[in-house]
LUMDO-874427 format. One record per residue (C-alpha): y, z, x; residue number from 1. Coordinates in nm, 2 decimals. Last residue first. Layout:
# LUMDO-874427
(r (Y Z X) NUM)
...
# end
This chain:
# LUMDO-874427
(r (7.59 -22.13 -13.27) 110)
(r (7.52 -22.14 -12.90) 109)
(r (7.29 -21.86 -12.79) 108)
(r (7.06 -22.10 -12.61) 107)
(r (6.98 -22.31 -12.91) 106)
(r (6.61 -22.20 -12.89) 105)
(r (6.72 -21.83 -12.85) 104)
(r (6.94 -21.85 -13.15) 103)
(r (6.67 -22.02 -13.36) 102)
(r (6.43 -21.74 -13.25) 101)
(r (6.67 -21.48 -13.36) 100)
(r (6.72 -21.65 -13.70) 99)
(r (6.35 -21.67 -13.74) 98)
(r (6.32 -21.30 -13.68) 97)
(r (6.60 -21.23 -13.93) 96)
(r (6.43 -21.44 -14.19) 95)
(r (6.11 -21.24 -14.14) 94)
(r (6.30 -20.91 -14.19) 93)
(r (6.47 -21.04 -14.51) 92)
(r (6.14 -21.17 -14.64) 91)
(r (5.98 -20.83 -14.57) 90)
(r (6.25 -20.65 -14.75) 89)
(r (6.23 -20.89 -15.04) 88)
(r (5.86 -20.83 -15.08) 87)
(r (5.89 -20.45 -15.05) 86)
(r (6.16 -20.44 -15.32) 85)
(r (5.95 -20.67 -15.54) 84)
(r (5.64 -20.45 -15.50) 83)
(r (5.83 -20.13 -15.58) 82)
(r (5.97 -20.29 -15.90) 81)
(r (5.63 -20.41 -16.00) 80)
(r (5.47 -20.07 -15.93) 79)
(r (5.74 -19.90 -16.15) 78)
(r (5.68 -20.15 -16.43) 77)
(r (5.31 -20.09 -16.40) 76)
(r (5.35 -19.71 -16.41) 75)
(r (5.57 -19.73 -16.72) 74)
(r (5.33 -19.97 -16.89) 73)
(r (5.03 -19.74 -16.84) 72)
(r (4.73 -19.97 -16.87) 71)
(r (4.40 -19.80 -16.96) 70)
(r (4.29 -19.99 -17.27) 69)
(r (3.99 -19.85 -17.45) 68)
(r (4.14 -19.89 -17.80) 67)
(r (4.22 -19.51 -17.84) 66)
(r (4.44 -19.51 -17.53) 65)
(r (4.42 -19.37 -17.18) 64)
(r (4.09 -19.50 -17.05) 63)
(r (3.99 -19.45 -16.68) 62)
(r (3.78 -19.73 -16.55) 61)
(r (3.99 -19.89 -16.28) 60)
(r (3.92 -20.26 -16.19) 59)
(r (3.95 -20.33 -15.83) 58)
(r (4.09 -20.64 -15.66) 57)
(r (4.03 -20.68 -15.29) 56)
(r (4.28 -20.76 -15.02) 55)
(r (4.28 -20.91 -14.67) 54)
(r (4.11 -21.22 -14.80) 53)
(r (3.89 -21.42 -14.56) 52)
(r (4.03 -21.75 -14.43) 51)
(r (3.93 -21.71 -14.07) 50)
(r (4.09 -21.88 -13.78) 49)
(r (4.25 -21.56 -13.65) 48)
(r (4.44 -21.57 -13.32) 47)
(r (4.40 -21.47 -12.96) 46)
(r (4.66 -21.63 -12.74) 45)
(r (4.59 -21.97 -12.59) 44)
(r (4.55 -22.04 -12.22) 43)
(r (4.17 -22.02 -12.24) 42)
(r (4.17 -22.32 -12.47) 41)
(r (4.00 -22.36 -12.81) 40)
(r (4.00 -21.99 -12.89) 39)
(r (3.75 -21.82 -13.12) 38)
(r (3.84 -21.53 -13.35) 37)
(r (3.67 -21.19 -13.29) 36)
(r (4.00 -20.99 -13.29) 35)
(r (4.12 -21.15 -13.61) 34)
(r (3.79 -21.07 -13.79) 33)
(r (3.83 -20.71 -13.69) 32)
(r (4.18 -20.70 -13.82) 31)
(r (4.07 -20.85 -14.16) 30)
(r (3.79 -20.60 -14.18) 29)
(r (4.02 -20.31 -14.13) 28)
(r (4.30 -20.46 -14.34) 27)
(r (4.11 -20.45 -14.67) 26)
(r (4.41 -20.38 -14.88) 25)
(r (4.35 -20.26 -15.24) 24)
(r (4.49 -20.45 -15.54) 23)
(r (4.46 -20.28 -15.87) 22)
(r (4.35 -20.42 -16.21) 21)
(r (4.38 -20.21 -16.53) 20)
(r (4.08 -20.23 -16.77) 19)
(r (4.12 -20.42 -17.09) 18)
(r (3.92 -20.26 -17.37) 17)
(r (4.17 -20.37 -17.64) 16)
(r (4.45 -20.59 -17.52) 15)
(r (4.79 -20.41 -17.58) 14)
(r (4.90 -20.38 -17.21) 13)
(r (4.74 -20.71 -17.13) 12)
(r (5.05 -20.89 -17.00) 11)
(r (5.15 -20.59 -16.81) 10)
(r (4.82 -20.56 -16.63) 9)
(r (4.82 -20.93 -16.56) 8)
(r (5.16 -20.90 -16.41) 7)
(r (5.05 -20.61 -16.19) 6)
(r (4.75 -20.81 -16.06) 5)
(r (4.97 -21.11 -15.99) 4)
(r (5.23 -20.90 -15.80) 3)
(r (4.95 -20.75 -15.59) 2)
(r (4.81 -21.08 -15.50) 1)
# end
């Protein structure tokens, strides 16, 4: 979601009156929904069965240029790089967790 919002901002850097979009996490509500999820069996762990979004998209209203556009290309490119680094870090960590699970399942035999 964040990558999509940043990409839209970059694509509309020269669009008159375009307002920058920003993704804000809504983890508090997402967490609460997860805690209230229903189980089908008492032996199951608690889980979330909801499909609510954990993020909201906000339009910012500050205007930087004479045409009403408030996209700062330098900030957007910086945000994009930061988001990509975060994404690849999370993928790497998740891959490591799956590798650990695979090793446990195989009994440590490679």
